[in-house]
C-alpha positions in Angstrom: 95.5 128.5 92.9 92.5 126.4 91.9 92.4 123.0 93.6 90.3 119.9 93.2 90.2 117.5 96.1 88.7 114.0 95.6 86.7 112.2 98.4 83.8 112.7 100.7 84.8 111.7 104.2 86.2 113.2 107.4 89.7 113.0 105.9 88.7 115.2 103.0 86.8 117.7 105.2 89.9 118.1 107.4 92.1 118.6 104.3 89.5 121.1 102.9 89.4 123.0 106.2 93.2 123.4 106.2 93.5 124.2 102.5 90.8 126.9 102.8 93.1 128.8 105.3 95.8 129.2 102.6 96.4 132.7 101.1 97.5 130.9 97.9 94.0 129.3 97.4 91.7 131.0 94.9 89.1 128.3 94.5 88.6 124.9 96.1 86.4 122.1 94.6 85.6 118.8 96.3 84.3 115.8 94.4 81.9 114.6 95.8 82.3 116.1 99.2 79.7 116.2 102.0 77.6 118.7 104.0 80.7 119.9 105.8 82.9 120.6 102.7 79.9 122.4 101.1 80.3 125.1 103.8 83.9 125.9 102.8 84.3 124.8 99.2 82.2 124.0 96.1 81.1 120.4 96.0 81.1 118.7 92.6 78.9 115.7 91.7 81.7 113.6 90.1 82.7 110.2 91.4 86.4 110.0 92.3 86.8 107.0 90.0 85.2 108.7 86.9 88.5 109.7 85.4 87.1 111.0 82.2 84.8 113.4 84.0 87.6 114.5 86.3 89.9 115.2 83.4 87.2 117.3 81.7 86.5 119.2 84.9 90.2 119.9 85.4 90.6 121.3 81.9 87.3 123.3 81.9 88.0 124.9 85.3 91.8 125.4 84.9 92.6 123.3 88.0 96.3 123.6 89.0 96.4 121.0 91.8 94.7 117.7 92.3 94.7 116.1 95.8 93.4 112.5 96.0 91.9 111.5 99.3 90.7 107.9 99.0 92.6 104.8 97.9 90.4 103.5 95.1 91.2 106.1 92.4 94.9 105.8 93.3 94.9 102.0 92.9 93.0 102.3 89.7 95.7 104.6 88.3 94.3 108.2 88.2 97.7 109.7 88.0 98.7 107.5 85.0 95.4 108.4 83.3 95.9 112.2 83.7 99.6 112.1 82.8 98.7 110.8 79.3 97.1 114.3 78.6 99.9 116.6 77.4 97.7 119.6 78.3 97.9 118.6 82.0 101.7 118.7 82.3 101.3 121.7 84.6 99.0 119.9 87.1 100.4 119.2 90.5 99.1 115.8 91.7 99.3 114.7 95.3 98.9 111.1 94.3 101.2 108.2 93.6 101.0 106.3 90.3 99.4 102.9 89.8 102.7 101.1 90.6 103.3 103.1 93.8 99.6 102.5 94.8 100.3 98.7 94.8 101.8 99.2 98.3 98.1 99.4 99.4 96.3 97.8 96.5 98.1 94.4 96.9 99.1 93.0 100.3 101.2 90.4 98.5 103.1 93.0 96.6 103.6 95.0 99.8 104.9 92.0 101.8 107.3 91.0 98.9 108.5 94.6 98.7 109.2 94.6 102.5 111.0 91.3 102.3 113.1 92.5 99.3 114.1 95.7 101.2 114.7 94.1 104.6 111.9 96.1 106.2 110.7 94.5 109.5 107.3 92.9 109.2 105.4 89.7 110.3 106.4 86.4 108.6 103.9 85.4 105.9 103.0 83.3 103.0 100.5 84.0 100.1 98.0 81.5 98.8 95.4 81.2 96.0 92.5 78.8 95.4 94.9 76.6 93.4 96.9 75.8 96.5 94.1 75.9 99.0 94.9 72.6 100.6 98.5 73.8 101.2 97.0 76.9 102.9 94.9 74.7 105.2 98.0 72.8 106.2 99.9 76.0 106.7 97.2 77.2 109.2 97.2 73.9 111.0 100.9 74.1 111.6 100.8 77.8 112.6 100.6 79.3 116.1 97.4 81.2 117.1 96.0 83.8 116.7 96.7 84.0 113.0 96.1 86.9 110.5 94.3 86.4 107.2 94.4 89.3 104.7 92.6 89.7 101.4 95.2 90.7 98.9 93.3 93.6 97.3 91.1 96.5 98.5 88.1 95.2 100.6 86.8 98.5 102.0 88.7 98.0 105.3 87.1 94.6 106.0 89.6 92.3 104.4 91.7 91.5 107.6 90.5 88.7 109.9 92.3 87.5 113.0 90.9 84.1 114.1 91.9 82.7 117.5 91.0 79.0 116.7 91.8 76.7 113.8 88.2 75.9 112.9 87.3 79.6 112.5 90.6 80.2 110.6 89.8 77.4 108.1 86.2 78.6 107.7 87.4 82.2 107.0 90.0 80.9 104.6 87.5 78.9 102.7 85.1 81.8 102.4 87.8 84.1 101.2 89.6 81.9 98.7 86.8 79.5 97.5 83.6 81.5 98.1 85.0 84.9 96.9 83.9 86.6 100.2 85.6 89.8 99.1 85.3 89.3 95.3 88.5 90.0 93.3 90.2 91.2 96.5 90.4 87.7 98.0 91.6 85.8 94.9 94.9 85.8 96.8 95.1 85.6 100.6 98.1 86.6 102.7 98.5 84.5 105.9 100.8 86.0 108.5 101.9 85.7 112.1 100.1 87.8 114.7 102.4 90.4 116.3 101.7 91.4 119.9 102.2 95.1 120.7 100.7 98.6 120.5 99.8 100.1 117.1 100.8 103.4 115.7 100.2 105.3 112.5 103.1 107.2 111.0 102.7 109.4 107.9 105.2 110.9 105.4 104.7 113.1 102.4 107.3 112.6 99.6 108.1 114.5 96.4 109.9 111.5 94.9 113.3 112.7 96.3 112.8 114.2 99.7 110.3 113.3 102.5 108.6 115.1 105.3 107.6 113.3 108.5 104.2 114.3 109.7 102.8 114.1 113.3 102.2 110.5 114.3 98.8 109.3 115.6 97.0 106.3 117.1 93.6 105.3 116.0 91.0 103.0 117.6 89.4 100.5 115.2 87.0 98.5 117.4 83.4 99.5 117.8 83.3 98.8 121.6 84.9 100.4 124.6 88.1 98.8 125.8 88.8 97.8 122.1 86.1 95.2 121.9 83.7 94.1 119.2 83.8 94.4 115.4 86.4 96.3 113.4 85.4 99.7 112.0 87.0 102.3 109.8 88.1 104.0 113.0 86.3 105.3 116.1 88.7 108.0 117.1 92.4 109.0 117.2 95.0 110.8 119.3 98.2 112.7 118.5 101.0 112.8 119.7 101.6 109.2 120.9 103.6 109.0 124.1 105.7 106.0 123.3 106.7 107.4 119.9 109.7 109.3 121.3 112.8 110.3 119.4 114.5 107.0 119.9 111.6 105.0 118.6 110.9 107.4 115.7 114.6 107.2 114.8 114.3 103.4 114.4 111.1 104.0 112.2 113.1 106.4 110.0 116.2 104.2 109.6 114.6 100.8 109.5 111.3 101.5 107.7 110.7 104.9 106.1 114.1 105.4 104.4 114.4 101.7 103.1 110.8 102.1 101.8 111.6 105.2 99.8 114.9 103.7 98.5 113.0 100.6 97.6 110.5 102.6 95.5 113.5 104.3 93.7 115.0 100.9 93.0 111.7 99.8 91.4 111.8 103.0 89.3 108.5 104.1 91.0 108.3 107.9 91.0 106.2 108.4 94.1 104.6 111.8 94.9 102.1 111.8 97.7 101.5 110.4 101.2 102.6 107.1 102.6 100.9 105.8 105.7 102.9 103.3 107.7 100.6 101.1 109.9 103.1 100.1 112.6 103.2 98.0 115.7 105.6 98.6 118.5 106.9 95.1 119.6 109.0 95.5 122.7 110.4 98.9 121.5 110.9 97.8 117.9 108.7 98.9 115.0 107.2 96.5 112.5 105.1 97.3 109.5 101.5 95.9 109.6 100.4 97.6 106.4 101.1 100.4 104.0 98.4 102.9 102.8 99.1 105.3 99.9 97.0 108.1 101.4 96.3 109.7 104.7 94.3 107.6 107.2 90.9 108.4 108.5 90.3 109.4 111.4 94.0 110.1 111.9 93.9 113.0 109.4 91.5 114.7 111.8 94.3 114.9 114.4 97.4 115.1 112.2 96.2 118.1 110.0 95.1 120.3 112.9 98.6 120.0 114.4 100.4 121.3 111.3 101.1 125.1 111.4 102.3 125.5 107.8 100.3 126.6 104.8 99.3 123.3 103.3 99.1 124.6 99.7 102.7 125.7 100.1 103.8 122.2 101.2 101.9 120.6 98.3 103.5 123.1 95.8 106.9 122.0 97.1 105.9 118.3 96.3 105.1 119.4 92.7 108.4 121.2 92.4 110.3 118.4 94.1 111.8 120.8 96.6 110.1 119.6 99.8 113.4 119.8 101.6 113.1 123.7 101.5 110.0 123.6 103.8 110.5 123.3 107.5 107.5 121.6 109.0 106.0 123.5 112.0 104.1 121.3 114.4 101.9 122.6 117.2 103.0 121.5 120.7 99.3 120.9 121.6 97.7 117.5 121.6 94.9 116.7 119.1 92.1 114.2 119.6 89.1 113.1 117.6 86.0 111.1 118.5 83.8 109.6 115.7 80.0 109.8 116.0 78.5 106.8 114.2 75.0 105.6 113.3 73.6 102.9 115.6 74.2 99.4 114.2 77.5 100.4 112.4 79.7 98.6 111.2 76.8 96.4 110.3 73.3 97.6 109.2 72.5 101.2 110.1 70.0 103.9 109.3 70.6 106.9 107.0 68.7 110.2 106.7 68.5 111.1 110.4 68.4 114.8 111.1 71.4 116.2 113.0 71.0 119.1 115.5 73.0 120.9 118.2 75.5 122.6 115.9 75.1 125.9 117.7 76.2 124.4 120.9 79.7 123.3 119.7 82.6 125.2 121.3 86.4 124.8 121.1 86.1 121.9 118.7 86.3 121.2 114.9 83.4 119.2 113.5 84.7 117.2 110.5 81.8 115.7 108.5 82.3 112.1 107.4 78.9 110.8 106.3 76.5 113.7 106.0 74.3 115.3 103.4 72.4 118.6 103.3 68.7 118.5 102.3 66.2 121.3 102.5 68.4 123.3 104.8 68.9 120.3 107.2 72.0 118.2 107.8 71.2 114.5 107.6 73.3 111.4 108.4 74.5 109.6 105.2 76.9 107.0 106.3 78.1 104.7 109.1 80.7 107.0 110.4 78.9 110.4 110.5 81.0 113.1 112.2 84.4 113.4 113.7 84.6 115.8 116.6 88.2 117.0 116.9 89.9 119.3 119.4 93.3 120.7 120.3 94.2 120.9 124.0 97.1 121.5 126.4 97.4 117.7 126.8 95.4 114.6 125.7 93.1 114.8 128.7 92.2 118.5 127.9 91.6 117.7 124.2 89.5 114.6 124.9 87.4 116.5 127.4 86.5 119.1 124.7 85.8 116.3 122.2 83.5 114.5 124.6 81.6 117.7 125.3 81.2 118.3 121.6 80.1 114.7 121.0 77.4 115.1 123.6 76.0 118.3 122.0 75.4 116.9 118.5 72.1 115.0 118.4 70.7 112.4 116.1 68.5 109.4 116.8 70.9 106.5 116.7 74.1 108.3 117.7 76.8 106.2 119.3 80.4 107.1 120.2 83.2 105.6 122.3 83.9 107.5 125.5 87.3 105.8 126.1 89.4 107.1 123.1 93.0 107.5 124.3 92.2 105.5 127.5 95.6 103.8 127.7 97.4 107.1 127.8 95.4 108.7 130.5 
């Protein structure tokens, strides 16, 4: 089977790594990929949002399966675009359509959807520039901390949690009146802050059936002890000790199944991943956010724990018989530590040479922001490399990751040494 995978981060390298192990795979292309995917697949210089070029490439190269990694092409409607072409009716797409992608593309749509389907989430209200003064009053009469969310996609930076009223009002003004996040903050969702421990739960659905994948916990803050600025993710662990059968049963009954039924009620034919960003509040799950794709760096711990042939699973999505596949999950723990460029998530250097590859043992090195030039691997992003490992337990896996993280060298390298700290 010929497969095209869209994206260029650690998530896509982890997916490519797993797909490349399938006996069913004949050729794997990655657009645009990175220095890591180039080692196991053929990188293609096409932007994941250039639908016309993607369509031409699929036809020319007789692609049979398309897997979409990042959110932007999903929200912009890549599935809808390709479905218009009658010659691509055979194409299996691991990608929801534009309506399904609104779960991530619009925070307001997602909150309204949860309310309509009685899915537990924080209380909220949505505002625009037209009712800005009302939004200010709403904040003044609200308990602190308070959560402000840009409605649309804001590259992971659209959520702000002020702890005082002056900061909250300043942030609201910048978002609504000064277009801080452009189109994304034309609407702002203001919601209550929920106190608890976060968890990422993933399902894959064929539109009728669903498969619950291993859960994970990621670490968003740049500093140890979960301090400092938010990032795209500094590491992740799986499994998560508090996500026992009792808790996950609540997640299935109160969140996953009502979400899938809600999509059917809206006549949304959803084929692909749903990421449930959850928070455990005194033993009860609440939804913080939906994503319509796998998370990053969670993919780097979820995918290594799956024992099945991934191509076989994705074929079952296309045939709508996902219920015929029994998911096999490794009993081992998986962890990942993200190496980032100094200064990230603010200004950082690119183009630093990376060395030490020959010293890596018992780990998987998933490239996130890298490029190959003149036979050298250079840094090409804020989050550069995810060092992942399987171990007998979290401590064992983390020890391997930390060893691997020490061995890779580049000038401004930084990583958190306390990933998984609260479970050790």
